[in-house]
C-alpha positions as CSV (number, residue, x, y, z in Angstrom):
1,M,-0.3,57.4,68.4
2,S,-4.0,57.7,68.2
3,I,-5.8,61.0,68.1
4,Y,-8.0,59.7,70.8
5,S,-6.8,59.9,74.3
6,Y,-8.1,57.8,77.1
7,V,-8.1,58.9,80.7
8,V,-7.5,56.1,83.1
9,M,-9.6,57.2,86.1
10,T,-9.7,55.2,89.3
11,R,-12.6,55.8,91.7
12,I,-12.0,55.4,95.4
13,L,-14.8,55.0,97.9
14,S,-13.6,55.4,101.4
15,F,-15.2,55.0,104.8
16,D,-14.8,56.2,108.4
17,I,-17.0,53.8,110.4
18,S,-18.7,53.9,113.7
19,S,-21.9,52.5,115.1
20,T,-23.3,56.1,115.4
21,T,-22.1,57.9,112.3
22,T,-20.3,56.5,109.2
23,G,-18.6,59.0,106.9
24,Y,-18.0,58.1,103.3
25,A,-16.2,59.9,100.5
26,I,-15.6,59.5,96.7
27,L,-12.3,60.6,95.1
28,D,-11.3,60.1,91.5
29,V,-7.6,59.6,90.6
30,D,-6.3,60.2,87.1
31,M,-3.6,57.5,86.9
32,D,-1.8,59.2,84.0
33,T,-1.5,62.7,85.6
34,K,-1.7,61.5,89.2
35,E,-4.3,64.2,89.8
36,I,-6.7,63.5,92.7
37,K,-10.2,65.0,92.4
38,F,-12.7,65.4,95.3
39,V,-16.1,64.2,94.1
40,S,-18.2,64.1,97.3
41,C,-18.5,63.2,100.9
42,N,-21.5,62.4,103.1
43,H,-22.5,60.4,106.1
44,L,-25.2,58.0,107.3
45,K,-26.5,57.4,110.8
46,P,-27.3,53.8,111.6
47,I,-30.7,53.3,113.1
48,K,-30.9,53.2,116.9
49,D,-34.1,51.2,117.1
50,G,-34.3,47.5,117.1
51,G,-31.9,44.8,118.0
52,I,-28.3,44.7,117.0
53,I,-29.0,42.3,114.0
54,E,-31.7,44.7,112.7
55,R,-29.4,47.6,113.1
56,I,-26.5,45.9,111.3
57,A,-28.8,44.6,108.5
58,D,-30.3,48.1,107.9
59,T,-26.8,49.6,107.8
60,R,-25.5,46.8,105.5
61,D,-28.3,47.6,103.0
62,K,-27.6,51.3,103.1
63,I,-23.9,50.8,102.6
64,S,-24.4,48.3,99.8
65,N,-26.6,50.9,98.0
66,I,-23.9,53.5,98.4
67,I,-21.3,51.1,97.0
68,V,-23.4,50.2,94.0
69,E,-24.4,53.8,93.3
70,S,-20.8,55.0,93.6
71,K,-19.3,52.3,91.3
72,P,-15.9,52.4,92.9
73,D,-12.8,50.6,91.5
74,L,-11.3,50.5,95.0
75,I,-12.6,50.8,98.6
76,G,-10.6,52.0,101.5
77,I,-11.7,51.7,105.1
78,E,-10.2,53.1,108.3
79,N,-9.3,50.0,110.4
80,I,-10.5,49.5,113.9
81,I,-8.5,50.5,116.9
82,S,-8.5,47.7,119.5
83,F,-7.6,49.9,122.4
84,M,-8.3,53.5,123.2
85,G,-7.2,54.1,126.7
86,G,-9.8,56.0,128.7
87,R,-11.9,56.7,125.7
88,S,-13.9,53.6,124.9
89,T,-15.4,50.7,126.7
90,S,-15.2,47.1,125.5
91,N,-18.9,47.4,124.5
92,T,-18.0,50.4,122.3
93,I,-15.1,48.5,120.7
94,I,-17.2,45.4,120.1
95,M,-19.9,47.6,118.3
96,L,-17.3,49.4,116.3
97,T,-15.7,46.1,115.2
98,T,-19.1,44.7,114.3
99,F,-20.0,47.6,112.0
100,N,-16.5,47.9,110.6
101,R,-16.3,44.2,109.6
102,M,-19.9,44.2,108.2
103,I,-19.0,47.1,105.9
104,C,-15.8,45.3,105.0
105,L,-17.9,42.3,103.9
106,A,-20.2,44.6,101.9
107,A,-17.1,46.0,100.1
108,Y,-15.8,42.4,99.6
109,D,-19.2,41.4,98.0
110,Y,-18.9,44.2,95.6
111,L,-15.2,44.1,94.7
112,N,-14.8,40.3,95.0
113,K,-11.7,41.0,97.0
114,S,-10.9,42.6,100.4
115,P,-11.1,46.3,100.7
116,E,-7.9,48.1,101.9
117,L,-7.7,48.7,105.6
118,F,-5.6,51.6,106.9
119,S,-4.8,52.6,110.5
120,V,-5.7,56.1,111.7
121,L,-2.0,56.6,112.6
122,S,-0.8,55.7,109.1
123,I,-3.5,58.0,107.5
124,R,-2.7,61.0,109.6
125,H,1.1,60.6,109.4
126,G,0.7,60.2,105.6
127,L,-1.3,63.3,105.2
128,K,0.4,65.7,107.8
129,K,2.1,68.7,106.3
130,D,4.7,69.1,109.0
131,K,5.9,67.3,112.1
132,I,2.7,68.0,114.1
133,F,0.4,65.1,114.2
134,P,-3.1,66.2,113.1
135,K,-6.1,65.7,115.4
136,K,-9.6,64.8,114.3
137,E,-10.6,68.5,114.4
138,D,-7.7,69.4,112.0
139,M,-8.8,66.9,109.3
140,P,-11.3,69.1,107.3
141,A,-8.7,71.9,106.8
142,L,-6.0,69.3,106.1
143,V,-7.9,67.4,103.4
144,S,-9.1,70.7,101.9
145,E,-5.5,71.9,101.6
146,H,-4.4,68.7,99.9
147,L,-7.3,68.7,97.5
148,G,-7.6,72.4,96.9
149,V,-11.3,72.5,97.8
150,I,-13.4,74.2,100.4
151,F,-14.6,71.5,102.8
152,P,-18.4,71.0,102.8
153,Y,-19.0,71.3,106.6
154,V,-22.4,70.2,108.0
155,T,-23.8,73.0,110.1
156,G,-26.7,73.2,112.5
157,K,-29.5,75.8,112.6
158,K,-27.3,78.4,114.2
159,G,-24.3,77.8,111.9
160,K,-22.4,75.6,114.4
161,I,-20.2,72.9,112.8
162,M,-21.8,69.5,113.5
163,P,-19.7,66.5,114.6
164,E,-20.6,64.6,111.4
165,S,-18.3,67.0,109.5
166,Y,-15.3,65.4,111.2
167,D,-16.6,61.9,110.2
168,R,-16.9,63.0,106.6
169,A,-13.4,64.6,106.7
170,D,-11.9,61.3,108.2
171,A,-13.6,59.4,105.3
172,V,-12.0,61.8,102.8
173,A,-8.6,61.3,104.6
174,V,-8.9,57.6,104.1
175,G,-9.5,58.0,100.4
176,L,-6.8,60.6,100.1
177,Y,-4.3,58.4,101.9
178,Y,-5.2,55.5,99.5
179,A,-4.8,57.9,96.5
180,F,-1.4,59.0,97.8
181,L,-0.3,55.3,97.9
182,L,-1.6,54.7,94.4
183,T,0.1,57.7,92.9
184,G,3.4,57.0,94.7
185,R,3.3,60.2,96.9
186,I,3.8,58.1,99.9
187,K,5.0,54.5,100.5
188,K,3.0,52.0,102.6
189,K,4.9,51.1,105.7
190,K,5.2,47.4,106.3
């Protein structure tokens, strides 16, 4: 055996996408020890001005820069929900789908293969600590507990937790779920 040891690190870039706020996160997974390390999380706000094509193009360019700067080995994306009873109009779902698939294409361009898509139900079931299904508001504490970190909340001027914190936490959850699949902590349901 060599005196040199090599760490096989896999970088996951993950996204929680909407047409108003897209959260993204970076996790590193040591494939030998199965240790999962939180690197960072952030969000971007697509521009609101201009037509839909200008908005999509601007977001595509920003996402492509994030992907290139992050240098991920894998990209995970929370898949779209086609129906949210009483919560979203068809216009909202069309916009969400448009942005989601555009980011999937940017990931495909970088990876030269499709990113992994995970349903919100699979992610939350895979990360829950007990029988209680976690809500969006529970995700910062849940991912923090799994990773052993203090979640980096975004706060307003008066210390109020901003909604972007939950988009960031959902992006971390996507990456964490992907890491759990890679390390064998959970099995993907067919």
